[in-house]
Structures are given as C-alpha cells and as structure tokens.
N, C-alpha and C positions, 0 to 999 in steps of 0.2 A: 217724261220721266222726272222724278225729283232728284236733283243733282246737288250733292254737297261739295262746295268749293272752298279750299283753303287758299289764302292769298288773293281773295276775291277783290280787294281794293287796290292791289298793286298795279304796276304798269301793264303787265300782261293780263292779270285777272280782271281789270276794269275793261278790257276788250273781250275777254272770254264770256263774262256775264251777259252783256247784251247779245252776243252771238247765241248763247244758249236760250235766252228769253225769246229772241226772234224766231228760233226754231220750235218754240212751243213748250220748252222745258220749264219746270218750276225749280228755282235756285234757292238753296240754303247756303248762306255764306258765313264762314267763321270770322268773328269780329273780336279783336283783343282790346278794343277801346270803344268808348261811347261815340267818339267821332266816326270811327269806322262803321259802327252799327247804324248811325244816322245816315251815312252815305249809302249803305246798302239798302236800307229801308226806303230811301228816297227814289231808288230805281226799281222798286218792286221785289226786292230780295228778302226772303225770310232770314232772320238773324239767329245764328247760333253763337252765343257768347263763349269765348274761350281763347286758347292760344296753342301754338304748336307743341309746347312742352307740357300741355295739360291733356293727358291722354283720355281722361274722363270726358272732356268736352269733345274730343275727336270721336270717341265711341258714340256719344249722344248724337253727333251729326250724322254718322253713318247709319244709325238706327232709323233716321228719318228719310233715308235716301235709297234710290234705286241704283245709284252709281256715284262715284267720287272722282273729282279732278283735284289733284294736289299740286299747288303752285307755290305755296309759301316757302320762303327761305330767307334767312338773315344774311344779307350780302355785305356785312361788315367784315372786310378782309383781315382785320386785325384779330378776329375771333373765328376764322373760317373753319378750323378743325372742330371747335366746339359746336358751331352751327351745323356742321355735317353730322355730328353725333346726335344732336337734337332731331335733325331730320330723319336719321335712321330709326330712332325710337318712334317717331311719329308714323313712319311708313309701316313699322311692325304693328303698331296699334290699329292703323287703318286696315291693313291686310288681314289681321286676325279677326277684326269685326266683320269682314266680308267673307271670310273663309267658308268654302262649301256652298256659297250662294250663287256662283256664276255671274255675280254682278260685276260691272266694269270698274276698274281702278286705273285712271290715267295720270301719269306722273311726269312732271317736267324734269328734264335732264339736259345734257349738253353734248356737243360734238367736239369742242375744243380739246386738243391734246390726245385724241384717240389714236391717231396715226400720223404724226407730223411729217410733212413732206410729200404726202400722196393723198389722192382723193379718197376720203372716208365714205364708206357705204353703210347702209343699214345692217349689213351682215357682219360688220366689224364690231367687236366687243372689247372692253378693257380687259386687261389681265387682272382678274379679281383677286388673285393670289399675291400680286405685286402692284397694287393700284397706284396710278399716277396722281389721283385726286382723292382727297378725303371723302368725297361724295360717292365714290365707287362702291363702298360698302352698303350704302343705302340703296343703290341701284341693284346690287346683287340680292339684297333682301327683297326688293320689289319683285324681281323676276322669279324668285322662288315661289311666290304665291300663284304663279301660272299652273303649277302642279298641285295646288291646294284649293282648287275650285274658285279661283278669282280670275276674271278676264282682264288681266293686268296688261298695260302697254306703257312704254316709255316714249315720250315725245322729246327727242333730243334737239334742243334749240341751237341755232347758229349763235356765235358769240355776240354779233350785233343783231339785236331785236330792236328795230328802229321805228320811228314815228313820232308824232307830236307828244310831248311830255316825257320823252326819253331822258333818263339821267344816268345811263349806263356808259359803256365803253366809248362810244362815239362822242357823246356829250362831254365826257371827261377829256377826250382829245381836243375838243374845241376849247374847253377851259384852259388846258395846258398851253395851247397856242396863244391864247390871250395873255396868260401869265408870263410866258417866256419871250413873246414878241416874234416867234417864228412858228411855222407849222412844220413839225418834224416827223420824220420816219426813221427807222433804224437801218443803217447801212444803205443798200440800194433800194430798199422798200419794195422789192418785188414779191415778198412773201404775201400770201393771200388769206383773207378772212371770208368765210361765208356769211350771209346776211339774210334776214327775213323781216318783212313788215309786220308789226304787231297784229294787225287785223287779219293778215294771211295766217299767222301763227294761231290766232284765236279760232279761226275756222278749222284748222287741223286738229286742235284739241277737241272740238265738238265731234268731228268725224271719227276721231280715235275712240272717243267715249261711246259713240253710237255703234261702231261696227268693226273696230280693229280686233284681229284674232288675239287670243291669249298668248303672252310672251313676245308680242311685237315690239321691235325697236323702230321708231319712225323718225324721219328727219324733217324738221321745220326749217328748210333751207330753200330760199328762192334764188339768190345769187350764189353760185357754186364757189366762187372765190374772187374777191375784189382786192387787187393789189393795195397794200397800205399806202404806197406813194400816191395812188390815185385819190384815196380818201384825203390825204394830206394836201393834195393839190386843190381840191374843192374847198377845203377849209381855208387854205391860204388865200384863195381868190376871193372868198366872201368876206374875210377879215382884212384884206389888203396887206397880208404879211408874206414875207419870203418863205419858200418851201426849202427846208434844210435837211440834209442827211445828218443823223446823230450817230456817232461811232458807238458800236456795241458796248464798249467799256464805259461810255458816258451815259448810256440809256437809263440806268437806275436813278441817276441824279436828275436827269431831265424829265423822265416819265413817272418816276416813283413806282408804286405797286403795279402800274400798268405795263412796265417794261417787259416783264416775263411773257404775258400773253401776247403783247404786241409784236414780239420777235418770232412767234410761231408761224410756220407756213401750214395752214390747216384747211385746205379746200374740202368740201363735202358735197356729196351727191344726194338728191332726194328722188331719184328715178324710181326706186322700189315703192316708196311712199306714194308718189303720184299715181302709179299704176294700181296699187292696192286699194286706195281710198278715193281715187278720182279727184285728187287735190291739185289745184292749179293756183298760180300766182295771179292776183287781180289788182294789186296795189303797187306803187312805185318801188323800184329797186333802191338800194342804198344810195348810190350816187345821185339819182334823180330826186330822192327824198331830201338829201342834203341841199340840192340845188333849189328846192322850194323855199329855203331861207328860214324856216322856223327854228332851226338849231342856233341861229345867230340873232334871234330877236333880243331886244334890249332887256326884257324881263328875265331871260335866261342868264344874262351877263351879270345881273345884280348879285 
C-alpha cells in the first residue's frame, strides 16, 4: 500500500517509516522543511511538502495514498491548546479526504488521564462532553469517521514511549535530576506509568493500519504500570544521585510542567489489542531500557 504519514521524521515516525518500508509499503511523508524532506528522501520516502496547518497539503497527501498514519503534533506545552486545535482541523481534513473510501486512517493518541487510579482498557473512552484534555475533541472527530466510510483507528500511546533518541517525559526526568542534584518522585512514588518501546509502538501502528477494525481504540502499552519511584531509582543509580521524595506542594517548583502528569496513577492494559492484532512486546521494557545507559550518555547531557 501507499501510506501517507504525518510526523514521519519525529521520534515515533522515524520508527514507523522503516517498519512500513520493511513490510513492503510505499511511504509518502509530510515534510514542513527542506531538512525534513532530505531526511525522508534519504531513506526512500516520497516527500509531500506541507505542514499540519496546511490542509491543502494534507489533502494532496491523502490523494496519493491507500491509507494514512497521523503522528504529527506540536508538543510545545506552552501552546498545547492551540496545537490541539490545529490537530483537530488536520484530522477533519484527513478524514474528509478519505470519506466513503473505506481506506484506513490510524491516529496517535494517548492513555494518560483516561481513568486515573485504575487500569485503563481499550474499552474506556474519555468523556467527550467534558474532556480532560484539549486533544479529546480531535479524537472524537476521528472516531466519527468510522461511520462515514473510513477505517479509522486510534493507537493510544503510553506516556513513556522510550528508546534511543527519546526527548520525552523520561528524558526530561533525567535532565531534572541533573539540574536538581537529586532523582525525585512525588510523595511515595508508588503511582504508575505505562510504557512502550518506540519500535514496539511502530509495529502496532503498522498492524493497526493493515487490519484494525473501524472505530478501534488500541493500546500501545508493553509495561502496564511502572512505579515512578522505580524509574527514579534507576536514574539515581546511573547518575550517582540520591533518590528523594518531593512533597506534592513542592512538585511544580521541582518538576515544572511535568509535575501534573508525573503525579498521576495511570496503569493501562493492552490485552484486547494483543489479542485483536496478535501484537507482542519484543524490545526492552522501560527499566531495562534505562539500564542500557543511553539515556545517560554525555551527548544527551550537553
């Protein structure tokens, strides 16, 4: 199949692209810069110049494709609400261009915050009438296309998508530990985060594109729930720093924008996804990946 991919040069996209190519698919990647275009062309990807807020370029990409994987999102948390609005408009454009074709549209989403304090399953959905995240509106829009002739599926990612090159939540925890001189967790740190290796997530995106039923919510979750204090312990051991409990009232000052998500207890199951798509974990879990040491390499500390 010819697959149009947004976010093809990102941390997850750069794993999804070779996964698709290795399975024999032809990839068309959205590129908003000349550097991104060169990077895509270098690995054998056809380039579609444009950006997420350029709906004409999105429609042109869809016109070339048998299916779409949407991964692009601006993770500047100071502009999160605006980024969510841009994403919703992009999803509307992608879905409308696919409407009535029964072609697949696979969209990256997340599990964090869906049902704090209990294990979230694929059957859980956000309250779209009172969403807890600005991105919920985009996900509601996406799922609406399941009744409009689009084989849409959501791949809900664990908050930690880890692996070499990660600059997300766990990498930020490492940076904070270096800055503060302690590896911290909030209160007793027993709250849990699910996690998945980027290469395992990439395989799930391909499987979802190829065979997920319309309207599916799938979980890219390998570790159901890793206690935050265990993550802090590995970071402390590798950096030679003490592991410290941070009082909840002091967490915003210590962790900055990460304090909110870091305080959540958000375990998640992927049992339905594994059975439906025969998806299995084949790469290291989060703690083993941390123990490989690449998160603490000197070039990441610069």
